[in-house]
C-alpha positions as CSV (number, residue, x, y, z in Angstrom):
1,M,60.4,1.3,58.5
2,G,57.8,-0.4,60.8
3,E,59.0,-2.7,64.0
4,Y,58.4,-6.1,63.7
5,L,58.2,-8.1,67.3
6,A,59.4,-11.2,68.4
7,S,58.0,-11.2,71.9
8,T,54.4,-13.5,72.9
9,E,52.2,-13.5,75.3
10,S,49.9,-15.6,77.1
11,F,46.2,-15.5,78.5
12,D,45.8,-16.5,81.9
13,P,42.0,-17.1,82.8
14,A,42.7,-17.7,86.3
15,S,44.1,-14.2,86.6
16,N,41.9,-12.7,83.6
17,S,45.1,-11.3,82.3
18,W,48.1,-11.7,79.5
19,K,51.3,-12.9,80.9
20,A,54.8,-12.2,79.0
21,A,56.2,-15.9,77.7
22,G,59.4,-17.2,75.7
23,P,60.6,-14.9,72.5
24,L,60.5,-16.3,68.6
25,A,63.5,-16.5,66.4
26,S,62.0,-14.0,64.4
27,G,60.3,-10.7,64.4
28,R,57.1,-10.5,62.8
29,A,53.7,-9.3,61.1
30,G,51.2,-10.3,60.1
31,N,51.8,-13.7,60.3
32,S,49.4,-17.0,60.7
33,A,49.7,-19.0,63.8
34,T,48.1,-22.5,64.4
35,L,47.7,-24.1,67.6
36,L,49.1,-28.1,67.4
37,P,47.9,-31.0,68.7
38,N,50.6,-31.3,71.5
39,G,50.1,-27.8,72.9
40,S,52.5,-26.1,70.3
41,V,52.4,-22.9,68.2
42,L,52.7,-23.1,64.4
43,I,54.2,-19.3,63.3
44,T,54.4,-19.4,59.5
45,G,54.8,-16.6,56.6
46,G,54.0,-13.0,58.0
47,V,56.3,-9.9,56.8
48,G,59.8,-8.3,58.6
49,F,62.6,-7.6,58.0
50,V,64.1,-9.0,55.2
51,G,68.0,-8.1,54.1
52,M,68.3,-4.4,54.4
53,G,64.9,-3.8,54.1
54,N,60.5,-5.5,54.7
55,G,59.9,-8.0,53.1
56,V,57.2,-11.3,52.8
57,L,59.2,-13.9,55.0
58,A,59.0,-17.6,53.9
59,S,60.0,-18.7,56.7
60,A,58.4,-21.0,59.8
61,E,59.2,-22.0,63.4
62,I,57.4,-23.6,66.2
63,F,56.8,-21.8,69.7
64,N,56.6,-24.1,72.8
65,R,56.8,-22.1,75.9
66,G,57.1,-24.4,77.6
67,L,54.9,-26.9,80.4
68,G,57.2,-27.3,83.2
69,F,57.5,-31.2,82.6
70,T,59.6,-32.9,79.9
71,D,57.8,-34.9,77.1
72,S,58.6,-38.1,78.8
73,R,56.3,-37.7,81.7
74,R,53.4,-37.0,79.4
75,P,50.9,-39.3,78.2
76,V,49.9,-40.6,74.9
77,I,47.2,-41.2,73.2
78,S,47.5,-44.2,70.7
79,G,44.0,-45.0,69.5
80,I,40.4,-43.8,69.9
81,S,37.5,-45.6,69.5
82,N,33.4,-45.0,69.2
83,N,31.7,-47.9,71.0
84,S,27.5,-47.2,70.5
85,G,28.7,-43.9,71.8
86,N,31.1,-45.2,74.7
87,L,34.7,-43.8,74.1
88,F,37.6,-45.9,74.7
89,L,41.0,-44.3,74.8
90,T,44.5,-46.6,74.0
91,G,48.2,-45.4,74.6
92,T,50.5,-45.1,78.0
93,G,50.7,-42.7,80.8
94,F,47.5,-43.0,81.5
95,R,48.4,-43.5,85.4
96,G,51.2,-41.1,85.7
97,D,54.1,-40.7,87.9
98,S,53.4,-39.3,91.5
99,E,50.6,-39.4,94.2
100,G,50.1,-36.8,97.0
101,S,50.9,-38.2,100.7
102,G,49.3,-37.2,103.4
103,G,52.5,-36.9,105.8
104,S,52.5,-40.0,107.5
105,T,52.8,-43.8,105.9
106,G,49.1,-43.4,104.5
107,S,49.5,-42.0,100.2
108,S,46.5,-40.9,98.5
109,P,47.1,-41.4,94.6
110,S,46.2,-38.7,92.6
111,D,47.0,-39.3,89.4
112,Y,43.1,-39.9,88.7
113,P,43.2,-39.5,84.5
114,L,41.3,-36.3,82.8
115,V,39.9,-36.0,79.9
116,Q,40.0,-33.0,77.2
117,L,37.5,-32.7,74.6
118,Q,37.8,-29.7,72.6
119,R,35.6,-29.1,69.3
120,V,37.2,-27.9,65.9
121,Q,34.7,-26.4,65.1
122,E,34.2,-23.4,67.2
123,G,36.6,-24.1,70.0
124,Q,33.8,-25.7,72.6
125,Q,35.6,-27.4,75.1
126,A,34.7,-29.7,77.8
127,F,36.3,-31.9,81.0
128,V,34.7,-35.8,81.2
129,L,35.6,-38.1,83.8
130,V,36.5,-41.4,83.1
131,D,33.5,-44.3,83.4
132,P,33.3,-44.8,87.5
133,A,32.1,-48.8,86.6
134,T,35.0,-49.4,84.0
135,N,38.5,-49.3,86.0
136,W,41.2,-47.3,84.2
137,S,44.5,-48.8,83.8
138,A,47.6,-46.8,82.3
139,T,47.3,-48.3,78.7
140,S,43.0,-48.0,78.9
141,V,40.4,-45.2,79.8
142,A,36.5,-45.4,79.0
143,I,34.1,-42.8,78.7
144,N,30.5,-43.4,79.5
145,R,28.5,-42.2,76.6
146,G,26.5,-40.7,79.3
147,A,29.2,-38.5,80.1
148,I,29.5,-36.8,76.9
149,S,25.8,-37.1,75.6
150,H,25.2,-33.3,75.6
151,L,28.3,-32.4,72.9
152,V,27.6,-31.3,69.8
153,N,28.7,-33.8,67.2
154,G,31.4,-32.5,65.0
155,T,35.3,-33.3,65.1
156,Y,37.1,-32.2,68.3
157,L,40.5,-32.6,69.9
158,A,41.1,-35.4,72.5
159,I,44.0,-34.5,75.5
160,V,44.5,-37.2,78.4
161,Y,45.6,-34.8,81.5
162,V,47.6,-37.1,84.3
163,N,48.9,-35.4,87.5
164,G,48.0,-32.4,85.8
165,V,50.0,-33.3,82.5
166,P,48.5,-32.8,79.3
167,S,49.0,-35.7,76.6
168,V,49.6,-35.1,72.8
169,A,45.8,-34.1,71.4
170,S,44.7,-36.2,69.0
171,F,41.6,-36.4,66.6
172,L,38.3,-37.8,67.4
173,S,34.9,-37.8,65.1
174,L,32.1,-37.8,67.6
175,S,28.8,-39.0,65.9
176,L,26.2,-39.0,68.7
177,D,22.4,-39.4,68.4
178,P,19.3,-41.0,69.8
179,N,18.4,-44.2,68.1
180,T,14.4,-44.5,69.0
181,S,12.5,-47.7,67.7
182,V,8.5,-48.1,68.1
183,T,6.6,-50.8,68.9
184,P,4.4,-52.1,67.9
185,A,5.6,-50.2,64.4
186,G,1.5,-50.3,63.6
187,V,-1.0,-49.7,65.7
188,I,-4.3,-51.5,65.1
189,M,-7.2,-51.0,67.1
190,G,-9.4,-53.4,65.7
191,N,-13.5,-53.3,65.4
192,V,-14.5,-50.5,67.4
193,Y,-18.3,-49.3,68.5
194,V,-19.4,-45.6,66.3
195,G,-19.0,-43.4,69.2
196,E,-17.3,-45.3,71.4
197,T,-13.2,-45.1,72.4
198,A,-10.4,-47.5,72.4
199,V,-7.0,-47.2,73.5
200,N,-3.7,-48.9,72.7
201,T,-0.3,-48.3,73.8
202,I,2.9,-47.8,71.9
203,T,6.4,-48.0,73.3
204,L,9.7,-45.9,72.4
205,S,13.0,-47.2,73.3
206,N,16.2,-45.3,72.6
207,T,19.2,-47.2,71.9
208,G,21.7,-44.4,70.4
209,T,23.9,-42.1,71.9
210,R,22.0,-39.7,73.1
211,E,18.8,-38.3,75.3
212,L,15.8,-38.1,72.9
213,Q,14.0,-34.8,72.7
214,I,10.3,-34.9,72.0
215,A,9.4,-32.1,71.1
216,S,6.1,-32.8,69.6
217,T,3.2,-35.1,68.0
218,V,1.2,-34.6,65.7
219,I,-1.6,-36.9,63.6
220,T,-2.5,-36.9,60.3
221,G,-4.3,-38.3,57.6
222,A,-7.6,-38.6,56.3
223,D,-9.2,-40.0,59.6
224,A,-6.9,-37.9,61.8
225,G,-9.9,-36.6,64.0
226,M,-10.8,-40.1,65.2
227,F,-7.6,-40.9,66.8
228,A,-5.6,-38.8,69.4
229,R,-2.9,-39.2,71.6
230,G,-3.9,-40.4,75.3
231,A,-3.5,-38.3,78.4
232,G,-1.6,-41.6,79.8
233,G,1.9,-42.9,79.2
234,T,4.9,-42.7,80.7
235,C,6.9,-40.3,77.5
236,G,7.4,-36.9,78.7
237,A,9.8,-33.9,76.7
238,T,12.7,-36.2,77.3
239,L,14.2,-40.3,76.8
240,A,17.7,-40.8,78.7
241,I,19.7,-43.1,76.4
242,G,18.8,-47.1,77.2
243,A,15.5,-46.1,78.1
244,S,12.0,-46.6,77.3
245,C,8.7,-44.8,77.7
246,T,5.1,-45.3,76.1
247,M,2.0,-43.5,74.8
248,E,-1.4,-43.8,74.7
249,I,-3.4,-43.7,71.7
250,S,-7.0,-43.4,71.2
251,F,-9.3,-44.3,68.7
252,T,-13.8,-43.2,68.5
253,P,-14.7,-43.7,65.6
254,T,-17.8,-40.9,64.1
255,A,-19.1,-43.4,61.5
256,S,-18.5,-46.9,60.5
257,G,-15.9,-48.6,58.5
258,S,-12.2,-48.6,58.4
259,K,-10.3,-45.6,59.6
260,T,-6.5,-44.5,59.3
261,A,-4.3,-41.7,60.1
262,V,-0.4,-41.3,61.2
263,L,1.2,-40.6,64.0
264,G,4.6,-38.1,63.6
265,I,6.7,-37.9,66.6
266,T,9.0,-34.1,66.0
267,S,12.4,-34.8,68.1
268,N,15.8,-35.0,67.6
269,N,16.2,-38.2,66.6
270,P,18.1,-38.2,63.3
271,T,14.9,-40.4,61.0
272,P,11.6,-39.6,60.9
273,I,9.0,-41.1,63.7
274,T,5.8,-42.1,62.3
275,V,3.3,-44.5,63.5
276,S,0.7,-45.9,61.0
277,L,-2.8,-45.9,62.9
278,T,-5.7,-47.9,61.7
279,G,-9.0,-48.7,63.1
280,T,-12.6,-49.7,62.3
281,G,-15.6,-48.2,63.1
282,I,-18.5,-50.6,63.3
283,L,-22.4,-50.1,64.4
284,P,-23.0,-51.5,67.7
285,Q,-25.2,-54.6,68.0
286,Y,-27.7,-55.5,70.4
287,P,-29.5,-59.2,71.2
288,L,-32.7,-60.1,70.1
289,T,-33.6,-62.8,72.3
290,F,-37.3,-65.2,71.4
291,S,-38.6,-67.3,73.6
292,L,-41.8,-69.7,73.1
293,A,-44.5,-70.3,75.7
294,G,-47.3,-71.9,76.5
295,S,-48.8,-75.5,75.9
296,G,-49.1,-75.5,72.0
297,S,-46.4,-74.8,69.4
298,G,-45.6,-72.7,66.6
299,T,-43.4,-70.4,64.5
300,V,-42.2,-67.0,64.3
301,S,-40.6,-65.2,61.3
302,G,-40.0,-62.3,59.7
303,T,-38.1,-59.6,58.1
304,T,-35.0,-57.0,59.2
305,S,-33.6,-53.6,57.8
306,T,-30.3,-55.2,58.1
307,S,-28.7,-58.5,58.2
308,P,-29.7,-60.7,58.3
309,P,-32.7,-59.8,56.0
310,T,-35.2,-62.7,57.1
311,L,-35.7,-64.3,60.7
312,Y,-37.4,-67.4,61.8
313,F,-37.4,-68.6,64.9
314,T,-39.2,-72.3,66.2
315,T,-37.0,-72.4,69.2
316,G,-35.9,-70.1,72.0
317,T,-32.9,-68.3,70.2
318,S,-31.1,-65.0,70.6
319,Q,-29.7,-63.2,67.4
320,S,-27.5,-59.8,67.1
321,M,-29.0,-56.8,65.4
322,V,-27.1,-53.8,64.0
323,S,-28.4,-50.8,66.0
324,G,-30.9,-49.2,64.0
325,T,-32.3,-52.3,63.0
326,T,-36.4,-52.6,62.4
327,V,-37.6,-55.8,62.9
328,S,-41.1,-56.8,61.8
329,L,-42.3,-60.2,63.4
330,N,-45.4,-62.9,62.7
331,A,-46.5,-65.5,64.6
332,A,-47.6,-68.7,62.9
333,P,-49.7,-71.0,65.3
334,A,-49.1,-75.4,64.3
335,I,-51.8,-77.2,63.4
336,G,-54.1,-77.9,66.7
337,S,-52.5,-74.6,68.6
338,V,-53.3,-71.0,68.8
339,F,-51.7,-67.5,69.1
340,G,-51.8,-66.2,72.4
341,G,-50.5,-63.5,71.9
342,W,-46.6,-61.6,72.3
343,G,-45.2,-60.8,75.3
344,G,-41.7,-58.5,76.3
345,D,-41.2,-56.0,73.7
346,C,-44.0,-56.9,71.9
347,T,-47.5,-56.9,73.4
348,G,-51.0,-58.0,71.5
349,S,-52.1,-60.7,68.6
350,G,-50.8,-58.8,65.4
351,A,-47.2,-58.2,64.0
352,C,-44.5,-57.4,66.4
353,N,-42.7,-54.4,65.5
354,L,-39.5,-53.3,66.8
355,T,-36.5,-51.0,66.0
356,M,-33.3,-52.6,67.9
357,S,-31.9,-49.1,70.2
358,E,-30.9,-51.9,72.8
359,A,-31.6,-54.9,74.1
360,K,-34.9,-56.6,73.3
361,S,-36.8,-59.4,74.3
362,I,-39.9,-61.3,73.3
363,T,-42.2,-64.7,73.9
364,A,-44.6,-65.7,71.8
365,T,-47.3,-67.9,73.7
366,F,-48.9,-71.0,71.4
367,T,-51.8,-73.0,73.7
368,L,-53.5,-76.1,72.3
369,D,-56.4,-75.4,70.4
370,S,-60.1,-76.7,72.1
371,T,-62.1,-74.2,70.5
372,P,-64.9,-75.4,68.1
373,P,-64.8,-73.6,64.8
374,V,-67.4,-71.1,64.0
375,T,-68.5,-71.0,60.4
376,T,-70.9,-68.5,58.8
377,A,-73.6,-68.5,56.3
378,N,-73.5,-65.6,53.7
379,P,-76.1,-64.8,52.9
380,A,-78.0,-66.6,56.1
381,G,-81.4,-67.8,55.9
382,G,-84.5,-66.1,55.0
383,S,-86.7,-65.6,52.0
384,Y,-85.6,-63.9,49.1
385,S,-87.2,-63.3,45.8
386,S,-83.9,-65.2,43.2
387,T,-81.4,-67.7,44.0
388,Q,-79.1,-67.5,46.2
389,L,-74.8,-68.0,46.1
390,V,-74.5,-68.7,50.0
391,A,-71.1,-69.0,51.4
392,L,-69.5,-70.7,54.4
393,T,-66.7,-69.1,56.2
394,S,-65.0,-70.4,59.3
395,N,-63.1,-67.9,61.7
396,E,-60.5,-70.8,61.6
397,P,-59.0,-72.6,59.2
398,A,-61.5,-75.9,58.9
399,T,-63.5,-78.5,57.1
400,I,-66.8,-77.8,55.9
401,Y,-69.5,-80.3,55.4
402,Y,-72.8,-79.5,53.9
403,T,-76.0,-81.0,53.4
404,I,-78.9,-79.3,51.3
405,D,-82.0,-81.5,51.7
406,G,-82.6,-81.2,55.0
407,S,-80.4,-84.4,56.1
408,E,-78.0,-84.3,59.0
409,P,-74.2,-83.9,57.3
410,T,-72.0,-86.0,58.2
411,T,-67.7,-86.3,57.4
412,G,-69.1,-88.4,54.6
413,S,-71.1,-85.8,53.4
414,T,-69.8,-82.7,50.8
415,V,-67.2,-81.0,52.1
416,Y,-67.8,-77.3,51.1
417,S,-65.4,-76.1,48.4
418,G,-66.8,-72.8,47.1
419,P,-70.3,-71.0,47.3
420,I,-73.4,-72.9,47.0
421,T,-76.4,-72.7,44.4
422,I,-79.5,-72.4,46.5
423,S,-82.0,-71.9,43.4
424,S,-85.5,-73.1,45.6
425,S,-86.4,-73.9,48.6
426,A,-84.1,-75.6,50.6
427,T,-82.7,-76.0,53.9
428,L,-78.7,-76.2,54.4
429,K,-77.3,-77.6,57.1
430,Y,-73.7,-77.8,58.1
431,F,-70.6,-77.9,60.1
432,A,-66.8,-77.5,60.6
433,I,-64.0,-79.7,62.1
434,D,-60.9,-77.9,63.0
435,G,-57.2,-79.0,62.9
436,A,-57.5,-80.5,66.5
437,V,-60.5,-81.9,65.4
438,N,-62.9,-79.7,66.8
439,R,-65.9,-80.1,65.7
440,E,-68.5,-77.5,65.5
441,T,-72.3,-78.2,66.1
442,T,-74.6,-78.6,63.1
443,Q,-76.0,-75.3,62.1
444,S,-78.6,-74.9,59.9
445,Q,-79.8,-72.2,57.4
446,T,-83.3,-72.4,55.6
447,Y,-84.1,-70.8,52.6
448,Q,-87.8,-69.9,51.2
449,I,-87.6,-68.9,47.6
450,S,-90.9,-66.5,46.4
451,G,-93.5,-68.7,44.4
452,Q,-91.8,-72.2,45.6
453,S,-93.0,-73.9,48.2
454,S,-92.0,-76.8,50.3
455,G,-93.7,-79.5,48.6
456,W,-95.5,-79.3,45.2
457,S,-98.3,-81.0,43.8
458,V,-100.3,-81.2,40.2
459,R,-103.5,-80.8,40.0
460,A,-105.8,-81.6,36.9
461,S,-109.5,-81.2,35.9
462,L,-110.9,-84.2,37.7
463,P,-114.7,-84.3,38.4
464,Y,-116.3,-83.1,41.8
465,G,-113.2,-80.9,42.3
466,C,-110.8,-83.8,43.0
467,H,-107.0,-83.7,42.8
468,A,-103.7,-85.9,43.0
469,P,-100.7,-84.2,45.1
470,F,-97.1,-84.8,44.5
471,P,-95.2,-84.3,47.6
472,R,-91.7,-84.2,46.7
473,W,-91.0,-81.0,44.2
474,Q,-88.2,-82.3,42.9
475,T,-90.3,-85.4,41.6
476,A,-92.9,-83.0,40.5
477,R,-90.7,-80.6,39.1
478,S,-89.1,-83.7,36.9
479,L,-92.3,-84.6,35.9
480,F,-92.6,-81.6,33.7
481,S,-89.0,-81.8,32.5
482,G,-87.7,-82.8,29.3
483,G,-89.9,-80.4,26.9
484,R,-93.0,-81.5,28.4
485,R,-96.3,-79.8,29.1
486,P,-99.4,-80.8,31.0
487,P,-102.2,-81.5,29.4
488,H,-104.9,-79.1,29.3
489,R,-107.4,-81.7,29.9
490,S,-106.7,-84.5,31.9
491,S,-108.7,-87.5,33.5
492,V,-107.8,-88.9,36.7
493,S,-106.6,-92.0,34.8
494,T,-104.4,-90.0,32.1
495,L,-102.6,-88.4,35.8
496,L,-102.0,-91.7,37.5
497,Q,-100.5,-92.9,34.4
498,I,-97.8,-90.3,34.2
499,A,-97.3,-90.3,37.4
500,G,-97.1,-94.0,37.5
501,A,-94.2,-93.2,34.9
502,H,-92.6,-91.2,36.6
503,G,-92.0,-93.7,40.0
504,L,-94.7,-91.1,42.0
505,R,-97.1,-92.8,44.1
């Protein structure tokens, strides 16, 4: 028959040793022992002496080793509330019933309450001070959330000690977490030139009941490589309760178009912290500045490889162009003006061709036209064996007047509109007038067609070798027109009759 002990011992952490305590009512073995909130221990079951032998005990007892004070001196907790992590305990006896003395008329109160929290799950204990900013009373005690923010969430036993006398423990469910908000919720970087960097800032605020612990930040998404967390900002590894900090986010587009990504912040926040990131890459733009110079006027027009597709300038102006745009411009002088050439980023008097890799500036100079036109005949005058088609060409837009009978041309003469047929010897005279009313001096070209002379004569078989001349070849030619042929035998009177019929003298 075994021996069942009724003795108890308690552990003294100060001396790191066990000491004898009061006895149990019955000796037991294999029983359970449960600590109750008031400090007593509930002893149940086990085996022991039952009747005349051993058996399973159905009895239970409360063991109270005694703490050296009566229950009337113990604080009593009647309620515990959790307001955003701040604990408020209500009850009685929180100021105690004694104080220390300095041995004189002065006294030093020692009834400052101390709160012990013990986690039920694994017995973790912590003593916390009451909130110094809130006066305690005999019926209330406040504990700032900062004093308990290091505790693990779970169920706790709360005990209030006053003058070293503990209260009966009360259960407390402790749930402390950071509550982090991000402003703005999404970062919009706006339009940023390709290859350049824009920086924006987000603000993290912890309005929770526990310190925020930031483990890392990571950016994910289709365009994650164009976004990054900047070196600036005030956020570190932790963010205290009620505090705020900032993070910098940079955006460097490598191509044009809309770009997106997501910033994720790994932390102890109960819900994931994510921030949407958006931005648009645009190609750089450079101004093309145009100006007019000179005494004349005109226009400049052209095309581009992007937008706008066409350009038209009549006055000084500026047009923004996307980087890499090619521009081709041509100058057109107004009537009475001439194009003097380009200045700035274009030279010469031909087409102006540019590539917009930076800001460009061009000047078109137009001057009043004071130079007469120059007209060229092709072919030029000379001796030819056949009919000639003579083209008149001016070196500038102009109206050409001409005659082919050798007379002096005027603005009332025939206006040139196409090649002139010269089928017999003739003198061509002409001049041109341009839009500025500059008159060319009269030019003359003489064409000698083979077999023709400048004056025709008709000879007949006359006595003594006499002849009758016809000084105008046109009239002489008409003499034999209409199918008539000269007579084989003629007399002077016959020729004179024919000449008279055709008005020849």
